Backbone as a chain_set.jsonl record, in Angstrom:
{"seq": "MANHESTVAHHEEHAHHEEHSTAFYWKVGLVLAIVTAVEVAAFVYQDVFGHVLFLILLFALMIAKGAGVVMYFMHLKGDFKIFQFVFIVPFIFAVTLCLAMLTLLSGHGGIAG", "coords": {"N": [[33.686, 10.225, -20.397], [34.172, 8.367, -18.39], [32.039, 8.909, -16.724], [29.881, 8.024, -18.244], [30.418, 5.259, -18.297], [30.164, 4.626, -15.584], [27.477, 5.207, -15.24], [26.28, 3.321, -16.942], [27.13, 0.98, -15.668], [25.791, 1.299, -13.255], [23.123, 1.127, -14.093], [23.103, -1.49, -15.071], [23.571, -2.867, -12.715], [21.23, -2.242, -11.36], [19.405, -3.477, -13.036], [19.766, -6.126, -12.49], [18.364, -6.785, -10.169], [17.085, -8.49, -7.283], [15.537, -11.492, -8.096], [12.457, -13.11, -7.608], [10.991, -16.235, -6.674], [8.227, -18.197, -7.967], [6.878, -19.338, -5.846], [7.393, -17.517, -3.804], [5.813, -15.323, -4.584], [3.308, -16.493, -4.378], [3.197, -16.794, -1.629], [3.2, -14.096, -0.826], [0.773, -13.369, -1.985], [-0.922, -14.986, -0.447], [-0.615, -13.822, 2.087], [-1.731, -11.307, 1.524], [-4.344, -12.144, 0.973], [-5.097, -13.057, 3.488], [-5.03, -10.658, 4.918], [-7.124, -9.394, 3.588], [-9.234, -11.063, 4.385], [-9.274, -10.435, 7.105], [-10.07, -7.777, 6.898], [-12.694, -8.131, 5.887], [-13.82, -9.556, 8.024], [-13.62, -7.581, 9.984], [-15.429, -5.762, 8.967], [-17.812, -7.214, 9.165], [-18.03, -7.516, 11.926], [-18.126, -4.873, 12.863], [-19.529, -3.436, 14.781], [-18.475, -4.172, 17.19], [-16.034, -2.883, 17.354], [-16.493, -0.118, 17.229], [-17.095, 3.029, 15.598], [-14.915, 4.826, 14.952], [-12.535, 3.388, 15.601], [-12.949, 1.241, 13.917], [-12.722, 2.458, 11.354], [-10.052, 3.312, 11.48], [-8.757, 0.849, 11.699], [-9.482, -0.332, 9.219], [-8.242, 1.462, 7.418], [-5.546, 1.145, 8.128], [-5.149, -1.548, 7.432], [-5.69, -1.313, 4.717], [-3.569, 0.303, 3.863], [-1.427, -1.41, 4.431], [-1.984, -3.552, 2.687], [-1.964, -2.22, 0.208], [0.698, -1.347, 0.151], [1.995, -3.819, 0.099], [1.185, -4.87, -2.409], [2.216, -2.911, -4.15], [4.981, -2.881, -3.532], [5.847, -5.543, -4.003], [4.41, -6.857, -6.195], [4.372, -4.869, -8.116], [6.994, -4.391, -8.183], [8.363, -2.297, -6.906], [9.936, -2.331, -4.696], [12.565, -3.028, -5.322], [13.437, -0.866, -6.738], [14.904, 2.417, -7.363], [15.325, 4.681, -4.612], [14.158, 7.193, -4.996], [11.994, 6.714, -6.687], [10.355, 5.229, -5.026], [9.81, 7.193, -3.131], [8.45, 9.09, -4.725], [6.118, 7.696, -5.24], [5.102, 6.993, -2.674], [4.716, 9.366, -1.132], [2.528, 10.884, -2.425], [0.599, 8.898, -2.04], [0.346, 8.73, 0.757], [-0.596, 11.305, 1.188], [-3.097, 11.13, -0.147], [-4.418, 9.181, 1.398], [-4.521, 10.502, 3.859], [-6.141, 12.672, 3.138], [-8.523, 11.294, 2.521], [-9.136, 10.232, 5.056], [-9.542, 12.618, 6.462], [-11.795, 13.665, 5.111], [-13.672, 11.628, 5.648], [-13.814, 11.887, 8.396], [-14.743, 14.537, 8.71], [-17.208, 14.43, 7.382], [-18.634, 12.36, 8.524], [-20.877, 12.522, 10.199], [-22.78, 13.529, 8.586], [-25.902, 13.414, 6.951], [-26.311, 13.169, 4.252], [-27.691, 14.103, 1.008], [-30.438, 13.611, 1.077], [-30.908, 13.48, 3.748]], "CA": [[33.625, 8.819, -20.712], [34.063, 7.615, -17.136], [30.688, 9.119, -16.226], [29.02, 7.129, -19.013], [30.668, 3.888, -17.839], [29.58, 4.449, -14.25], [26.021, 5.192, -15.417], [25.936, 2.016, -17.508], [27.327, -0.009, -14.604], [24.724, 1.487, -12.274], [21.897, 0.599, -14.683], [23.23, -2.944, -15.112], [23.403, -3.325, -11.338], [19.811, -2.103, -11.056], [18.673, -4.44, -13.851], [19.931, -7.459, -11.91], [17.867, -6.831, -8.81], [16.729, -9.824, -6.828], [14.374, -12.139, -8.702], [11.778, -13.977, -6.655], [10.381, -17.421, -7.253], [6.763, -18.228, -7.998], [6.429, -19.647, -4.48], [7.444, -16.275, -3.039], [4.646, -14.524, -4.929], [2.154, -17.158, -3.789], [3.201, -16.452, -0.199], [2.747, -12.708, -0.727], [-0.656, -13.413, -2.274], [-1.59, -15.57, 0.72], [-0.643, -12.785, 3.129], [-2.717, -10.311, 1.097], [-5.667, -12.754, 1.142], [-5.379, -13.061, 4.928], [-5.361, -9.273, 5.28], [-8.468, -9.162, 3.063], [-10.163, -11.771, 5.271], [-9.368, -9.627, 8.333], [-10.901, -6.62, 6.552], [-14.085, -8.58, 5.805], [-14.252, -9.857, 9.399], [-13.782, -6.297, 10.674], [-16.679, -5.174, 8.494], [-18.925, -7.99, 9.717], [-18.103, -7.265, 13.367], [-17.758, -3.474, 13.088], [-20.178, -2.926, 15.994], [-17.593, -4.481, 18.317], [-14.915, -1.944, 17.371], [-16.853, 1.298, 17.265], [-16.919, 3.634, 14.283], [-13.576, 5.406, 14.74], [-11.545, 2.307, 15.591], [-13.208, 0.473, 12.699], [-12.112, 3.173, 10.226], [-8.593, 3.274, 11.636], [-8.338, -0.518, 11.363], [-9.592, -0.537, 7.779], [-7.214, 2.231, 6.716], [-4.247, 0.508, 8.381], [-5.098, -2.745, 6.597], [-5.628, -0.852, 3.336], [-2.198, 0.752, 3.609], [-0.569, -2.602, 4.417], [-2.234, -4.275, 1.443], [-1.47, -1.415, -0.902], [2.165, -1.395, 0.164], [2.407, -5.159, -0.344], [0.989, -4.975, -3.858], [3.146, -2.015, -4.842], [6.38, -3.251, -3.316], [6.219, -6.855, -4.535], [3.872, -7.17, -7.511], [4.78, -3.808, -9.049], [8.46, -4.414, -8.094], [8.901, -1.013, -6.46], [10.89, -2.571, -3.618], [13.925, -3.075, -5.849], [13.729, 0.343, -7.51], [15.611, 3.501, -6.709], [14.584, 5.301, -3.503], [13.382, 8.343, -5.463], [10.727, 6.208, -7.212], [9.546, 4.898, -3.857], [9.391, 8.474, -2.56], [7.478, 9.699, -5.63], [4.857, 6.982, -5.094], [4.612, 6.914, -1.298], [4.261, 10.672, -0.641], [1.141, 11.144, -2.834], [-0.262, 7.885, -1.43], [0.083, 9.173, 2.134], [-1.457, 12.482, 1.067], [-4.448, 10.694, -0.51], [-5.007, 8.508, 2.561], [-4.816, 11.554, 4.836], [-7.294, 13.398, 2.628], [-9.701, 10.434, 2.71], [-9.446, 10.209, 6.489], [-10.087, 13.927, 6.833], [-13.154, 13.762, 4.575], [-14.521, 10.725, 6.419], [-14.002, 12.471, 9.728], [-15.574, 15.734, 8.601], [-18.539, 14.151, 6.856], [-19.184, 11.13, 9.087], [-22.168, 12.78, 10.797], [-23.659, 14.137, 7.585], [-26.909, 12.468, 6.494], [-26.384, 13.15, 2.8], [-28.607, 15.049, 0.373], [-31.813, 13.34, 1.49], [-31.039, 13.436, 5.189]], "C": [[33.452, 7.992, -19.446], [32.659, 7.75, -16.555], [29.707, 8.183, -16.935], [29.169, 5.686, -18.543], [30.055, 3.647, -16.467], [28.058, 4.416, -14.331], [25.559, 3.849, -15.962], [26.074, 0.933, -16.445], [26.22, 0.079, -13.568], [23.411, 0.905, -12.802], [21.944, -0.924, -14.768], [23.039, -3.537, -13.72], [21.928, -3.295, -10.955], [18.987, -3.152, -11.819], [18.739, -5.844, -13.265], [19.455, -7.508, -10.469], [17.338, -8.228, -8.516], [15.447, -10.32, -7.49], [13.777, -13.094, -7.674], [11.139, -15.141, -7.393], [8.867, -17.294, -7.258], [6.21, -18.494, -6.608], [6.416, -18.39, -3.609], [6.202, -15.431, -3.316], [3.352, -15.17, -4.436], [2.056, -16.849, -2.295], [2.726, -15.017, 0.018], [1.25, -12.631, -0.988], [-1.457, -13.982, -1.119], [-1.693, -14.55, 1.851], [-1.679, -11.715, 2.778], [-4.142, -10.859, 1.243], [-6.06, -12.786, 2.621], [-5.754, -11.662, 5.399], [-6.765, -8.927, 4.785], [-9.517, -9.846, 3.936], [-10.345, -11.01, 6.587], [-10.223, -8.388, 8.074], [-12.386, -6.997, 6.507], [-14.625, -8.885, 7.197], [-14.466, -8.57, 10.188], [-15.081, -5.628, 10.248], [-17.889, -5.891, 9.106], [-19.133, -7.676, 11.193], [-17.77, -5.817, 13.718], [-18.405, -2.882, 14.335], [-19.312, -3.152, 17.231], [-16.523, -3.403, 18.473], [-15.331, -0.504, 17.651], [-16.452, 1.931, 15.944], [-15.485, 4.113, 14.029], [-12.509, 4.319, 14.667], [-11.696, 1.436, 14.347], [-12.554, 1.141, 11.492], [-10.586, 3.148, 10.291], [-8.057, 1.898, 11.252], [-8.388, -0.754, 9.861], [-8.527, 0.239, 7.002], [-5.819, 1.636, 6.933], [-4.096, -0.747, 7.52], [-5.0, -2.38, 5.121], [-4.203, -0.426, 2.97], [-1.253, -0.44, 3.533], [-0.741, -3.383, 3.114], [-1.714, -3.505, 0.237], [0.045, -1.435, -0.995], [2.667, -2.751, -0.308], [2.288, -5.324, -1.845], [2.023, -4.139, -4.598], [4.585, -2.491, -4.713], [6.761, -4.574, -3.997], [5.691, -7.116, -5.94], [4.211, -6.106, -8.538], [6.3, -3.603, -8.997], [9.073, -3.078, -7.698], [9.968, -1.207, -5.391], [12.337, -2.557, -4.111], [14.33, -1.836, -6.625], [14.517, 1.358, -6.689], [14.719, 4.131, -5.639], [13.723, 6.47, -3.969], [12.036, 7.892, -6.023], [9.795, 5.807, -6.077], [8.984, 6.172, -3.244], [8.281, 9.11, -3.402], [6.128, 8.984, -5.536], [4.273, 7.125, -3.694], [4.074, 8.26, -0.805], [2.847, 11.012, -1.131], [0.157, 10.139, -2.238], [-0.632, 8.289, -0.006], [-0.828, 10.404, 2.127], [-2.903, 12.078, 0.77], [-5.144, 10.015, 0.67], [-5.379, 9.53, 3.623], [-6.04, 12.353, 4.415], [-8.581, 12.589, 2.81], [-10.1, 10.376, 4.178], [-10.064, 11.526, 6.945], [-11.526, 14.075, 6.344], [-14.112, 12.84, 5.333], [-14.803, 11.289, 7.809], [-14.948, 13.668, 9.671], [-17.02, 15.42, 8.224], [-19.204, 12.929, 7.478], [-20.552, 11.34, 9.717], [-23.194, 13.338, 9.821], [-24.609, 13.081, 7.049], [-27.028, 12.372, 4.997], [-27.419, 14.141, 2.291], [-30.037, 14.864, 0.904], [-32.008, 13.473, 2.999], [-30.872, 14.724, 5.856]], "O": [[32.682, 7.032, -19.425], [32.144, 6.804, -15.958], [28.813, 7.619, -16.304], [28.178, 4.968, -18.404], [29.488, 2.583, -16.215], [27.414, 3.685, -13.58], [24.56, 3.299, -15.498], [25.215, 0.059, -16.339], [25.759, -0.942, -13.058], [22.67, 0.266, -12.055], [20.925, -1.582, -14.557], [22.418, -4.589, -13.568], [21.433, -4.214, -10.303], [17.989, -3.653, -11.303], [17.857, -6.664, -13.521], [20.057, -8.185, -9.636], [17.171, -9.042, -9.424], [14.412, -9.656, -7.45], [14.498, -13.794, -6.964], [10.794, -15.044, -8.571], [8.301, -16.398, -6.633], [5.18, -17.933, -6.233], [5.528, -18.221, -2.773], [5.603, -14.885, -2.389], [2.398, -14.464, -4.109], [0.961, -16.664, -1.764], [1.947, -14.748, 0.932], [0.534, -11.909, -0.294], [-2.559, -13.51, -0.84], [-2.735, -14.431, 2.495], [-2.424, -11.268, 3.651], [-5.052, -10.112, 1.601], [-7.222, -12.568, 2.962], [-6.685, -11.496, 6.187], [-7.515, -8.243, 5.481], [-10.574, -9.271, 4.198], [-11.453, -10.951, 7.12], [-11.011, -7.989, 8.931], [-13.232, -6.268, 7.026], [-15.755, -8.519, 7.521], [-15.404, -8.483, 10.982], [-15.758, -5.001, 11.062], [-18.861, -5.254, 9.512], [-20.268, -7.579, 11.66], [-17.187, -5.562, 14.771], [-17.883, -1.918, 14.895], [-19.409, -2.407, 18.206], [-16.149, -3.05, 19.591], [-14.569, 0.248, 18.259], [-15.57, 1.425, 15.25], [-14.916, 3.819, 12.978], [-11.67, 4.332, 13.765], [-10.71, 0.954, 13.79], [-11.902, 0.469, 10.692], [-9.917, 2.983, 9.271], [-7.038, 1.786, 10.571], [-7.453, -1.311, 9.286], [-7.972, -0.275, 6.031], [-5.002, 1.628, 6.012], [-3.034, -0.98, 6.943], [-4.309, -3.054, 4.357], [-3.702, -0.76, 1.896], [-0.375, -0.482, 2.671], [0.239, -3.822, 2.512], [-1.092, -4.084, -0.654], [0.609, -1.529, -2.085], [3.656, -2.827, -1.037], [3.192, -5.86, -2.486], [2.635, -4.606, -5.559], [5.325, -2.499, -5.697], [7.872, -4.708, -4.509], [6.451, -7.556, -6.803], [4.327, -6.415, -9.724], [6.831, -2.737, -9.691], [10.188, -2.763, -8.113], [10.817, -0.337, -5.201], [13.234, -2.12, -3.39], [15.453, -1.761, -7.123], [14.757, 1.177, -5.495], [13.494, 4.11, -5.757], [12.662, 6.717, -3.396], [11.038, 8.595, -5.864], [8.585, 6.02, -6.157], [7.809, 6.222, -2.88], [7.294, 9.609, -2.862], [5.09, 9.616, -5.737], [3.072, 7.355, -3.546], [3.055, 8.284, -0.115], [2.018, 11.403, -0.31], [-0.992, 10.486, -1.961], [-1.796, 8.197, 0.386], [-1.723, 10.525, 2.963], [-3.833, 12.621, 1.367], [-6.328, 10.25, 0.911], [-6.448, 9.432, 4.226], [-6.886, 12.677, 5.249], [-9.609, 13.137, 3.207], [-11.284, 10.464, 4.503], [-11.011, 11.531, 7.732], [-12.384, 14.557, 7.083], [-15.242, 13.23, 5.627], [-15.915, 11.171, 8.322], [-15.851, 13.789, 10.499], [-17.946, 16.077, 8.7], [-20.252, 12.5, 6.995], [-21.336, 10.392, 9.765], [-24.341, 13.588, 10.191], [-24.184, 11.972, 6.724], [-27.798, 11.545, 4.506], [-27.961, 14.931, 3.065], [-30.749, 15.838, 1.148], [-33.139, 13.569, 3.475], [-30.963, 14.801, 7.081]]}, "num_chains": 1, "name": "protein.A"}
């Protein structure tokens, strides 16, 4: 019986996680828009950075934006640590796989080349 009460109390505590105002979400959206503008500017001026630095910059910005969306708009920030772990580990694996494929195939001309 005590185990059930502690479980219910834990779920009630989790249910009352911090609520954010509309202004907070507008601020998060503004930060995400600024990061997007930096990504577009990096694409426009990619010759300045060089190919490798350009890809590293885009992936870093992609990870920052993805984390912002997941943590605030999908409310993962207030969830249990195991849920964060279950999402973040495959995300890191996918990003690493994409970087590896881009690195391995960056000199490949494609089917026609």
